[in-house]
N, C-alpha and C positions, 0 to 999 in steps of 0.2 A: 926444607924439611930436614932438620938434623936429628937423627935418632942415634941412641947409644947402641953399642953391640947387643946389650941385653934386650933393649926395646925391639931391635930387629928380630931377635931370637923369639921374643914373645909374639910378635906379629906373624912370624913364619909358623909357630906352633899354632896359633889361632887359625890361620888359614888351613893348615893341616886338619885340625879338628872339624872346622865347618865342612871341609871337602868329605871327610869321612862320615860324619854324623849329622850334617846340617847345621844351620845357625842355632837351633835349639840345644845342640851339644856343647856350645861354647859357653863354658862356665869357668869362673876363676879357678875352681878346684881342678878341672880338667887341664887348664893351661898350665897351672903349677906343676901338675903331675907330668905333663908332656915336656916342659922345659927342665924339670928337675930342681925346682926351687920351692920355697914355701909360699903359701897363698899371701901372707903379708908382704913378702918380698915383691910380689907382682905389683902391689899397691905403691911400692917405692918408685916404680917406673911408669905406671899409668894410674890415674885416679879411679878409673872404673872400666868395666867391660865396654861401656859406651865409647870411652876415649880410645880404646883399642880399635874398635870398629871404625871409628872416625879417622884414626891414624892409617888404617888399611885404605880407606877411601881417598884420603889425602895423598897417600903414596901414588895412587893411580893418577890423580890430578897432576901432581908434579911430574910424573913420568910422561904424560901427555904433553905438558908444556915444554919439556926438554926436547921433544921431537920437532917441535915447530918454531924453535927459536930462530930469530932472524938470520943469524950467522949460518945455520945449517941449511937454510932453504934459499938463501940469496943466490941469485943467478942459476937457479935450478929450474927446469921446465916443470909444468904441472904433473906430467907423467912421472918424473923423478921424485917429486914431493909425495904423490899418492903411493908410489912404490915404497918410499920411506915409511909413510904412515902405516900402511898395511903390514909391512915387515915388522915394525915395532909393536903394533897391537898383537899380532899373532905370536911374536917371540915372547912378549910379556906373559901371555897366557900359556904358552908352552913351558916357560920357566916357573910360573906360578899358577898352575892349573886350578887351585882352590880359590883363586882370586875370582873366578867366574861366579862362584856361589855368593860372593859379596856384591860384586859390581852389578850383576844382573838380578838382584833380589829386591826390586823396587817394591813389589807386592807385600813382601815381609815388612818393609820399612814404612809403608804408607801411612800407618797411624802414629808414627814417631816423628813428630816434626823436625827434629835435628837431623835425622837420617834422610827423611824425605827431602829436606832442603839440600842436603849434600848430594844425594842421588840426582836431583834435579839439576844441580849445579854442574855435575859431570855431563849429563845429557846435553844440557844447553851449551856448555862450552865446546864440546865436541861438535855439536850441530852447527854452531856459529863458525868454528874453525873451518870445517868442511865446506860450508856454504861460502865463506870468503875465499877459500882456495878455488872453488868452482868459478866464482866471479872473476877472480884474477885470471884463471884459465881462459874464460870468455873474453875478457878484455885484451888478453895477448893473443887472441884468435887461435887458441889451442883446443878449446872446447866448443862444441856446437852452441851457438848463441840462442837458438830457439828453445833450448832446454831451461826448465825452471830450476835454479840453483838450489832452492829449498827441498824441492822434490827430489832432486839427485842426492842431496845430502841424506835425505831420509832413506832412499834406496841403498846407499852406501852403508849407512850405519846399520840398517835393518838386515842386509845381506851378511854383514860381518858378524853381527850378533847371532844370527840363525846358524851360521857356520860354526861359531865357537860353542853354542848351546848344543848343537847336534853332536859335537865332539864329546862334550861333557856327558850327555845323555847316553852316549854309546860306551861310556866308561873309558873314553880316550882310546877307542878301538881303531881309529884310523889316523893317518899321517896329517895333522892339522896344517903343517907347513905346506904340503902338496895341495891340499884343498883350498887353503888361503891363497896360494899362487893362482890356482885356476880361476877362483873368484875375482882376484885382482886383475888377471888378464881380461876377463870378460867385461868387468866394469870399465877398465881402460879402453876397450874396443867400443863400448857403448858411448863413452864420453868424448874421445878424442876425434878430431877431424881426420 
């Protein structure tokens, strides 16, 4: 995903607008005002507001895929890989807290097929990735074999999502990094032999 400097500015401004006023506040007018360029200039970088939102979701997908690249996880234990995943997810949301409003807004997008499909893609790719990691850990005798990989993936994803949403709903009132570490340690204790 190659974005120009201006496209990144537009995406960051969009995330900020969503974070402050919700998805309904995201208008081309508000984006242009926030970035400091004209409304027509926005359209030189993105065809529509829909394309901006899809680019935000694509950014998250690309970021997830970078974490789990073969060269990054090769010769690492399942514990190290889960640590890497958790740390990356938490750091992504700390760096871009307004991303939460887009990533976890499936309800808003459910009647928009293009967004529903993209949100579904993110959920399914993350679920499959975590399920495969758990299976790998079970094959390597690192994770209890009697545990269902899909159920564990659901527990991990759901726990992480709840932690991040609590942080957002508290208006970022607690240290997400510390809470994420507590959650990560608890999940690792539950998983590992």
